[in-house]
Structures are given as structure tokens and as C-alpha cells.
NUTORRO-558685 format. One record per residue (C-alpha): residue in three letters; z negated, x negated, y negated; chain. Coordinates in steps of 0.1 Angstrom, whole numbers, padded with zeros to 4 digits. Example, Ala and Ser with C-alpha at 12.3 -4.5 7.8 and 13.67 -1.06 7.14 Angstrom:
// NUTORRO-558685
ATOM code     z     x     y unit
ATOM  Ala -0078 -0123  0045    A
ATOM  Ser -0071 -0137  0011    A
//
This chain:
// NUTORRO-558685
ATOM code     z     x     y unit
ATOM  Met -0759 -0624 -0892    A
ATOM  Ile -0752 -0641 -0925    A
ATOM  Leu -0787 -0656 -0925    A
ATOM  Ile -0782 -0669 -0890    A
ATOM  Asn -0749 -0685 -0901    A
ATOM  Ile -0765 -0701 -0931    A
ATOM  Phe -0793 -0714 -0909    A
ATOM  Leu -0768 -0729 -0885    A
ATOM  Ile -0748 -0746 -0912    A
ATOM  Ile -0780 -0761 -0927    A
ATOM  Leu -0791 -0772 -0893    A
ATOM  Ile -0758 -0789 -0885    A
ATOM  Phe -0758 -0806 -0919    A
ATOM  Leu -0793 -0820 -0913    A
ATOM  Ile -0784 -0832 -0878    A
ATOM  Leu -0753 -0849 -0891    A
ATOM  Ser -0773 -0865 -0919    A
ATOM  Asp -0797 -0879 -0893    A
ATOM  Leu -0769 -0892 -0871    A
ATOM  Tyr -0753 -0909 -0902    A
ATOM  Ile -0786 -0926 -0911    A
ATOM  Lys -0793 -0936 -0876    A
ATOM  Asn -0758 -0949 -0868    A
ATOM  Ser -0747 -0963 -0901    A
ATOM  Pro -0740 -1000 -0900    A
ATOM  Lys -0770 -1021 -0908    A
ATOM  Thr -0783 -1056 -0902    A
ATOM  Lys -0800 -1064 -0869    A
ATOM  Leu -0816 -1096 -0881    A
ATOM  Asn -0854 -1099 -0880    A
ATOM  Leu -0875 -1127 -0895    A
ATOM  Val -0904 -1135 -0871    A
ATOM  Pro -0934 -1157 -0881    A
ATOM  Leu -0943 -1181 -0853    A
ATOM  Asn -0971 -1205 -0864    A
ATOM  Tyr -0983 -1229 -0890    A
ATOM  Lys -1004 -1261 -0892    A
ATOM  Ile -1020 -1281 -0919    A
ATOM  Lys -1024 -1319 -0918    A
ATOM  Lys -1029 -1349 -0940    A
ATOM  Lys -1001 -1375 -0944    A
ATOM  Asp -0996 -1403 -0968    A
ATOM  Gly -1024 -1390 -0990    A
ATOM  Leu -1008 -1356 -0993    A
ATOM  Thr -1016 -1322 -0978    A
ATOM  Glu -0988 -1310 -0956    A
ATOM  Leu -0983 -1274 -0945    A
ATOM  Ile -0957 -1269 -0917    A
ATOM  Thr -0946 -1233 -0911    A
ATOM  Asp -0923 -1222 -0883    A
ATOM  Leu -0903 -1190 -0885    A
ATOM  Lys -0876 -1175 -0863    A
ATOM  Ile -0846 -1153 -0872    A
ATOM  Thr -0834 -1132 -0843    A
ATOM  Asn -0802 -1112 -0840    A
ATOM  Thr -0809 -1081 -0818    A
ATOM  Ser -0773 -1068 -0820    A
ATOM  Lys -0756 -1067 -0786    A
ATOM  Asn -0721 -1075 -0799    A
ATOM  Lys -0722 -1083 -0837    A
ATOM  Glu -0727 -1117 -0852    A
ATOM  Thr -0743 -1118 -0886    A
ATOM  Met -0745 -1145 -0913    A
ATOM  Val -0775 -1156 -0933    A
ATOM  Ser -0757 -1164 -0965    A
ATOM  Asn -0787 -1175 -0984    A
ATOM  Ile -0825 -1180 -0981    A
ATOM  Asn -0852 -1190 -1006    A
ATOM  Phe -0889 -1195 -1003    A
ATOM  Glu -0916 -1190 -1029    A
ATOM  Leu -0954 -1195 -1028    A
ATOM  Asp -0982 -1176 -1045    A
ATOM  Phe -1016 -1192 -1045    A
ATOM  Phe -1049 -1174 -1042    A
ATOM  Lys -1085 -1185 -1044    A
ATOM  Gly -1109 -1173 -1017    A
ATOM  Lys -1133 -1153 -1039    A
ATOM  Gly -1118 -1121 -1052    A
ATOM  Asn -1083 -1134 -1044    A
ATOM  Glu -1078 -1147 -1079    A
ATOM  Tyr -1042 -1158 -1085    A
ATOM  Cys -1034 -1194 -1093    A
ATOM  Gln -1003 -1211 -1107    A
ATOM  Asn -0987 -1244 -1115    A
ATOM  Leu -0995 -1264 -1084    A
ATOM  Asn -0974 -1294 -1077    A
ATOM  Tyr -0956 -1294 -1044    A
ATOM  Gln -0924 -1305 -1026    A
ATOM  Glu -0904 -1282 -1003    A
ATOM  Asp -0883 -1292 -0973    A
ATOM  Ile -0863 -1268 -0951    A
ATOM  Phe -0852 -1276 -0916    A
ATOM  Ile -0833 -1257 -0889    A
ATOM  His -0829 -1263 -0852    A
ATOM  Asp -0792 -1272 -0847    A
ATOM  Asn -0780 -1281 -0812    A
ATOM  Asn -0816 -1289 -0801    A
ATOM  Lys -0820 -1312 -0831    A
ATOM  Ile -0841 -1306 -0862    A
ATOM  Lys -0818 -1308 -0892    A
ATOM  Asn -0830 -1313 -0928    A
ATOM  Leu -0811 -1290 -0951    A
ATOM  Asn -0821 -1309 -0982    A
ATOM  Asn -0831 -1277 -0999    A
ATOM  Tyr -0796 -1262 -0997    A
ATOM  Trp -0790 -1233 -0973    A
ATOM  Pro -0755 -1234 -0958    A
ATOM  Thr -0741 -1200 -0947    A
ATOM  Thr -0753 -1198 -0911    A
ATOM  Ile -0739 -1176 -0884    A
ATOM  Ile -0763 -1161 -0859    A
ATOM  Lys -0745 -1148 -0829    A
ATOM  Ser -0754 -1116 -0811    A
ATOM  Asn -0785 -1118 -0789    A
ATOM  Ser -0794 -1152 -0803    A
ATOM  Glu -0820 -1168 -0826    A
ATOM  Leu -0823 -1195 -0852    A
ATOM  Phe -0855 -1215 -0857    A
ATOM  Val -0865 -1224 -0893    A
ATOM  Arg -0892 -1249 -0904    A
ATOM  Ile -0906 -1252 -0939    A
ATOM  Ile -0927 -1282 -0949    A
ATOM  Tyr -0947 -1282 -0981    A
ATOM  Lys -0963 -1313 -0994    A
ATOM  Phe -0990 -1308 -1020    A
ATOM  Arg -0999 -1335 -1045    A
ATOM  Asn -1029 -1320 -1061    A
ATOM  Asn -1060 -1340 -1051    A
ATOM  Asn -1083 -1309 -1052    A
ATOM  Phe -1057 -1286 -1037    A
ATOM  Arg -1079 -1276 -1008    A
ATOM  Glu -1109 -1270 -1029    A
ATOM  Lys -1090 -1247 -1053    A
ATOM  Ile -1069 -1227 -1029    A
ATOM  Lys -1077 -1207 -0998    A
ATOM  Tyr -1047 -1185 -0992    A
ATOM  Leu -1010 -1190 -0996    A
ATOM  Trp -0986 -1160 -0998    A
ATOM  Leu -0952 -1172 -0985    A
ATOM  Lys -0924 -1151 -0998    A
ATOM  Val -0890 -1153 -0981    A
ATOM  Phe -0859 -1140 -1000    A
ATOM  Trp -0829 -1139 -0977    A
ATOM  Glu -0794 -1124 -0975    A
ATOM  Asn -0777 -1110 -0944    A
ATOM  Tyr -0740 -1107 -0945    A
ATOM  Gly -0719 -1089 -0919    A
ATOM  His -0701 -1057 -0909    A
ATOM  Phe -0726 -1037 -0929    A
ATOM  Gly -0719 -1055 -0961    A
ATOM  Ile -0746 -1076 -0976    A
ATOM  Ser -0783 -1069 -0973    A
ATOM  Lys -0809 -1085 -0995    A
ATOM  Asn -0843 -1087 -0979    A
ATOM  Lys -0878 -1099 -0987    A
ATOM  Asp -0905 -1108 -0962    A
ATOM  Cys -0940 -1121 -0969    A
ATOM  Phe -0966 -1139 -0948    A
ATOM  Leu -1002 -1148 -0954    A
ATOM  Ile -1014 -1184 -0947    A
ATOM  Asn -1051 -1191 -0945    A
ATOM  Leu -1057 -1227 -0953    A
ATOM  Asp -1093 -1225 -0939    A
ATOM  Val -1083 -1211 -0906    A
ATOM  Gln -1094 -1242 -0887    A
ATOM  Lys -1128 -1244 -0904    A
ATOM  Gln -1160 -1232 -0888    A
ATOM  Arg -1175 -1206 -0910    A
ATOM  Pro -1207 -1185 -0908    A
ATOM  Ile -1199 -1149 -0901    A
ATOM  Glu -1214 -1124 -0927    A
ATOM  Val -1227 -1092 -0913    A
ATOM  Phe -1240 -1063 -0935    A
ATOM  Glu -1263 -1037 -0920    A
ATOM  Ile -1257 -1002 -0933    A
ATOM  Pro -1280 -0973 -0924    A
ATOM  Ile -1261 -0942 -0915    A
ATOM  Asn -1287 -0916 -0903    A
ATOM  Asn -1319 -0914 -0882    A
ATOM  Lys -1301 -0921 -0850    A
ATOM  Tyr -1274 -0947 -0858    A
ATOM  Lys -1268 -0977 -0880    A
ATOM  Ala -1236 -0997 -0888    A
ATOM  Phe -1229 -1034 -0891    A
ATOM  Ala -1199 -1043 -0913    A
ATOM  Ile -1184 -1077 -0904    A
ATOM  Lys -1168 -1096 -0932    A
ATOM  Thr -1136 -1114 -0923    A
ATOM  Asp -1111 -1136 -0940    A
ATOM  Leu -1079 -1120 -0953    A
ATOM  Leu -1060 -1112 -0921    A
ATOM  Gly -1023 -1117 -0916    A
ATOM  Cys -0996 -1117 -0890    A
ATOM  Phe -1004 -1152 -0879    A
ATOM  Asp -1038 -1138 -0866    A
ATOM  Asp -1037 -1126 -0831    A
ATOM  Pro -1053 -1091 -0832    A
ATOM  Val -1073 -1093 -0799    A
ATOM  Asn -1085 -1130 -0803    A
ATOM  Thr -1093 -1125 -0839    A
ATOM  Val -1116 -1095 -0833    A
ATOM  Ile -1132 -1112 -0803    A
ATOM  Asp -1139 -1144 -0823    A
ATOM  Tyr -1156 -1124 -0851    A
ATOM  Cys -1177 -1102 -0828    A
ATOM  Lys -1186 -1120 -0796    A
ATOM  Gly -1219 -1133 -0809    A
ATOM  Ile -1229 -1101 -0826    A
ATOM  Val -1222 -1071 -0803    A
ATOM  Glu -1249 -1057 -0780    A
ATOM  Glu -1248 -1035 -0750    A
ATOM  Asn -1238 -0999 -0758    A
ATOM  Asp -1223 -1008 -0792    A
ATOM  Ile -1191 -0992 -0804    A
ATOM  Leu -1167 -1015 -0822    A
ATOM  Thr -1142 -1001 -0847    A
ATOM  Ile -1114 -1016 -0867    A
ATOM  Gly -1094 -1000 -0894    A
ATOM  Glu -1058 -0991 -0886    A
ATOM  Ser -1043 -1010 -0916    A
ATOM  Pro -1059 -1044 -0909    A
ATOM  Leu -1047 -1040 -0873    A
ATOM  Ala -1012 -1031 -0884    A
ATOM  Ile -1011 -1061 -0908    A
ATOM  Met -1020 -1085 -0880    A
ATOM  Gln -0991 -1069 -0860    A
ATOM  Asn -0967 -1076 -0889    A
ATOM  Arg -0963 -1039 -0895    A
ATOM  Tyr -0957 -1040 -0932    A
ATOM  Ile -0925 -1040 -0952    A
ATOM  Ala -0915 -1048 -0988    A
ATOM  Pro -0900 -1017 -1006    A
ATOM  Gln -0870 -1038 -1015    A
ATOM  Asn -0859 -1037 -0978    A
ATOM  Leu -0856 -0999 -0978    A
ATOM  Glu -0823 -0983 -0988    A
ATOM  Tyr -0837 -0950 -1000    A
ATOM  Ser -0814 -0919 -1001    A
ATOM  Leu -0811 -0886 -1020    A
ATOM  Phe -0832 -0869 -0993    A
ATOM  Ser -0861 -0893 -0999    A
ATOM  Lys -0859 -0887 -1036    A
ATOM  Val -0860 -0850 -1032    A
ATOM  Phe -0886 -0847 -1004    A
ATOM  Cys -0912 -0869 -1021    A
ATOM  Tyr -0916 -0843 -1049    A
ATOM  Phe -0933 -0820 -1024    A
ATOM  Phe -0964 -0842 -1021    A
ATOM  His -0994 -0849 -1042    A
ATOM  Pro -0989 -0878 -1066    A
ATOM  Thr -1015 -0899 -1048    A
ATOM  Ser -0999 -0894 -1014    A
ATOM  Ser -0981 -0923 -0998    A
ATOM  Leu -0951 -0900 -0993    A
ATOM  Ala -0948 -0892 -1030    A
ATOM  Thr -0925 -0921 -1036    A
ATOM  Ala -0889 -0925 -1025    A
ATOM  Cys -0896 -0956 -1005    A
ATOM  Gly -0926 -0942 -0987    A
ATOM  Met -0906 -0911 -0978    A
ATOM  Gln -0876 -0932 -0967    A
ATOM  Leu -0897 -0951 -0943    A
ATOM  Leu -0908 -0918 -0927    A
ATOM  Ile -0871 -0906 -0926    A
ATOM  Asn -0861 -0938 -0909    A
ATOM  Arg -0887 -0932 -0882    A
ATOM  Ile -0885 -0895 -0874    A
ATOM  Gly -0854 -0882 -0892    A
ATOM  Ile -0845 -0857 -0919    A
ATOM  Thr -0843 -0826 -0896    A
ATOM  Arg -0879 -0829 -0884    A
ATOM  Ile -0892 -0836 -0919    A
ATOM  Thr -0874 -0805 -0933    A
ATOM  Phe -0888 -0782 -0907    A
ATOM  Ala -0922 -0797 -0911    A
ATOM  Leu -0921 -0790 -0948    A
ATOM  Ile -0909 -0754 -0943    A
ATOM  Phe -0936 -0746 -0917    A
ATOM  Gly -0962 -0765 -0936    A
ATOM  Phe -0955 -0743 -0967    A
ATOM  Leu -0956 -0711 -0946    A
ATOM  Phe -0989 -0720 -0930    A
ATOM  Lys -1003 -0730 -0964    A
ATOM  Leu -0996 -0694 -0976    A
ATOM  Phe -1021 -0683 -0949    A
ATOM  Gly -1047 -0709 -0959    A
ATOM  Ile -1039 -0734 -0932    A
ATOM  Lys -1035 -0769 -0946    A
ATOM  Gly -1023 -0801 -0931    A
ATOM  Met -0996 -0786 -0908    A
ATOM  Phe -0969 -0810 -0921    A
ATOM  Tyr -0989 -0840 -0909    A
ATOM  Arg -0996 -0823 -0876    A
ATOM  Leu -0959 -0816 -0870    A
ATOM  Thr -0949 -0852 -0880    A
ATOM  Ser -0977 -0867 -0860    A
ATOM  Ser -0994 -0900 -0870    A
ATOM  Glu -0961 -0914 -0883    A
ATOM  Ser -0966 -0897 -0917    A
ATOM  Ser -1004 -0899 -0921    A
ATOM  Leu -1006 -0937 -0913    A
ATOM  Ile -0981 -0949 -0940    A
ATOM  Asp -0999 -0967 -0968    A
ATOM  Asp -0977 -0971 -0998    A
ATOM  Ile -0979 -1000 -1022    A
ATOM  Ser -1014 -1004 -1039    A
ATOM  Gly -1029 -0988 -1008    A
ATOM  Thr -1043 -1021 -0994    A
ATOM  Val -1059 -1053 -1006    A
ATOM  Thr -1042 -1081 -1025    A
ATOM  Pro -1016 -1094 -1017    A
ATOM  Tyr -1005 -1066 -0994    A
ATOM  Asp -1007 -1042 -1024    A
ATOM  Lys -0970 -1048 -1029    A
ATOM  Ser -0961 -1038 -0994    A
ATOM  Ile -0959 -1005 -0975    A
ATOM  Val -0981 -1007 -0944    A
ATOM  Met -0972 -0987 -0913    A
ATOM  Gly -0995 -0976 -0885    A
ATOM  Pro -1004 -1000 -0857    A
ATOM  Ile -0986 -1000 -0823    A
ATOM  Asn -1001 -1003 -0788    A
ATOM  Ala -1035 -0993 -0802    A
ATOM  Asp -1048 -0982 -0768    A
ATOM  Leu -1038 -1015 -0752    A
ATOM  Phe -1056 -1033 -0780    A
ATOM  Cys -1088 -1013 -0775    A
ATOM  Asn -1088 -1018 -0737    A
ATOM  Glu -1083 -1056 -0740    A
ATOM  Val -1111 -1061 -0765    A
ATOM  Ser -1133 -1037 -0746    A
ATOM  Lys -1128 -1056 -0714    A
ATOM  Tyr -1137 -1089 -0729    A
ATOM  Leu -1168 -1078 -0750    A
ATOM  Asn -1179 -1052 -0725    A
ATOM  Ile -1184 -1025 -0751    A
ATOM  Glu -1163 -0995 -0763    A
ATOM  Val -1137 -1002 -0789    A
ATOM  Ala -1117 -0978 -0812    A
ATOM  Val -1090 -0980 -0839    A
ATOM  Val -1099 -0956 -0868    A
ATOM  Asp -1085 -0943 -0900    A
ATOM  Val -1113 -0936 -0924    A
ATOM  Asn -1113 -0928 -0962    A
ATOM  Asp -1138 -0923 -0989    A
ATOM  Leu -1133 -0886 -0989    A
ATOM  Gly -1150 -0882 -0955    A
ATOM  Gly -1119 -0881 -0934    A
ATOM  Val -1122 -0898 -0900    A
ATOM  Lys -1094 -0901 -0875    A
ATOM  Val -1098 -0919 -0842    A
ATOM  Leu -1063 -0932 -0834    A
ATOM  Ala -1072 -0948 -0801    A
ATOM  Ser -1103 -0957 -0781    A
ATOM  Ser -1112 -0974 -0749    A
ATOM  Asn -1133 -0944 -0739    A
ATOM  Lys -1126 -0909 -0754    A
ATOM  Thr -1163 -0900 -0751    A
ATOM  Val -1171 -0921 -0781    A
ATOM  Asn -1147 -0902 -0804    A
ATOM  Lys -1172 -0875 -0814    A
ATOM  Ile -1199 -0901 -0821    A
ATOM  Leu -1175 -0920 -0844    A
ATOM  Lys -1163 -0889 -0862    A
ATOM  Arg -1200 -0880 -0870    A
ATOM  Asn -1211 -0915 -0880    A
ATOM  Leu -1181 -0929 -0900    A
ATOM  Val -1180 -0901 -0925    A
ATOM  Ser -1197 -0923 -0951    A
ATOM  Asn -1170 -0950 -0946    A
ATOM  Pro -1193 -0980 -0939    A
ATOM  Ala -1163 -1003 -0940    A
ATOM  Gly -1157 -0996 -0977    A
ATOM  Asn -1123 -0992 -0993    A
ATOM  Gly -1109 -1026 -0984    A
ATOM  Asp -1120 -1048 -1012    A
ATOM  Glu -1152 -1057 -0993    A
ATOM  Lys -1130 -1073 -0965    A
ATOM  Thr -1151 -1057 -0938    A
ATOM  Pro -1124 -1041 -0916    A
ATOM  Ile -1146 -1044 -0884    A
ATOM  Val -1176 -1020 -0881    A
ATOM  Ile -1200 -1019 -0852    A
ATOM  Ile -1219 -0986 -0846    A
ATOM  Arg -1252 -0991 -0829    A
ATOM  Glu -1278 -0965 -0818    A
ATOM  Lys -1313 -0972 -0832    A
ATOM  Lys -1339 -0982 -0807    A
//
């Protein structure tokens, strides 16, 4: 009876903790990337980027008390980092259907419930050889939300490909797998949330795929194109995340407070606690991986910082959403089977979604060698083809 009472007390405590985390006041503002364009004007290179701040709260207005933008510069080859480029920044907002120049000073701006604010940043680059030196820009947005929850300091980052409008030859690497199948790894540019997932994959593959091919894409590149990554600074980690992360191997993405907090925010403390307990009990009988089965793909698809290519190595990447829909849309256009996979260098292969479940066994056998590589190769798309 005493053990039952203790169990009930612990269960009530966990449920109350989940309710507190879920219902505690928090900002409902989201920063959404819209588009960007590059043009020449008055001898300068201009980059025009449009963003949107949305307030999804049904009844609470929230203020953006401050916002600042920074740029990191990367060369194309190897993503070498560059500094000291000369540029001018101008910030605009849509105010009463008019574009208003803020003259680089952000006034505290109220965003009412169920409304949105459009922001435009224009960069003018004076370097004559700017486009020859730089291929990617990493736009960092530091912004403060102020409201009933207090003040929240957030960081969002977006990749801008300066060569996106250029026609470029597509590099394909043939990789032998076994006597029956071979793989073709397709090299892409660095992908980002300005890249539409379906159209991007179609553009890279439409002249390469053949009948009966199976197209695969890694779950992390797809998630990145869906803007499914977050800066650790945006997570308010708790005592639970600091404790739970100690139960995982140091190389696990759940072995840090921020990685664990992301999982807590998604599935709750109660479920994680029971998954840990049952995972430990099953491990005593030699059955491993029960924790990840009980927490589903939410836990296994989290990639902590350093788990992806530069510059996403400073972000936590979550799993993709609507993966089945993505597979079906690409499959319908290219007329081949498509799958989203999670593959590692240790021989682990998970098929997260596919346009036809019959190809899953084929993929699990033929992706063990991880023909896409560990990410540095920038070959997130792999085509599996039966030898003729």
C-alpha cells in the first residue's frame, strides 16, 4: 500500500510538472522567413530579405522590444568563414500598408493577437569582388519579445545562397553497393529554409532518375528545409532536463540539457520518466533501445549542435514533418518511389516515410554502408538503382 501511495504521489508530481511546463506563460511570436532576392543597383550588390513575425496568441498582444541582424559570410568550397566585408544595412517594416524605413533603430513594436508584422532587410555590399568571394550568407536575427511572460531573448538563423539563380552542373557520384544494386549520390548546395523541399529535390533529380529507381533523402536536410531547427539559446531548460540528460551516452543528442529540454517540450516529463524506467528494466534482460521505442521518433531524430554541417552545427535540428506527404508529391512528379531515411556510419538505417512500403526492405539492406556520407560531402540525396 505504501509503494502504491508513493507511486501515485510521484505520478501526480510528474503530471503537474508537465501541466506547468505546457501552460506556463510563454511568447507566441514566430519569425518566419519569406523570400530573398539579389540585384545590382548603382554599382552595388543588393540583397533584399523579407521576414514575417506572427503572433499566434488568440488574446494576448506581444511587443518586439528590440531586434538586431548580423551576417556571417561563407565561401562555397569547404564553407570557409570570411570576415570584414563592407556593407550597409537598412531595416524596413510594413506600417499601415506603407513600407517604413526604421533608419537602423528598432522602435518597440506591438504585435496584436492573431496578427503579423512584415520586416524587410536590405544589405548593400560595396566590395567589387563580393560575389566572387562569397557564396553563402548566414543571417542571424537577435530579437526580444516582451509581454505577459516577461522578456524572452531569441535567436533565429537563415541561410542565403547567393548563387541560387545560377545554372550549375549537377554532380553525381556513382557508389557500388553490392552485386545487385548501386547508388548515385547527388551533390547539392547547402540547403536552407528558403529552399522548397519538393521543388528542390525535383530540380536536382529530374534529369537523373530512371524507371524503377528509389530516391532517398536524409531526414536532417529535409528538416532544415522545413525550418525545423532551433538555436539552444531559445530553450529554457529546467532541472528535469539537467537530470535526465545524465542517463544517456555522452555522444547522444539527449546527453545535454538543451537537447533533452527539446524532447521534454514535445512529449512531456511523465512519458520520458516512464520510458527511462522501462528502458532500464528491459536493458537488464538484454533488450536495448526500448526508451527510443517508447518515445517514438521524437527522441531519435533530434540532432544536437555539432550533429550537422556548418553553419547548422550551432543549431539543434528536429525531425521533419509531413514526410509521407513529401514522399508522395515527389514520387508523383518523378514517377519513382521516394523515401525519407535516417542513416548513420554505424550501419543503422531507419526509413521514416516512403511512397511505397515495399521498398523499405530494399533500402534497409542497401543503405547500410551510408552512401550519402556523414554530411560534409553535401550529398543528401541518394538514388538506389538495380544493376542491369
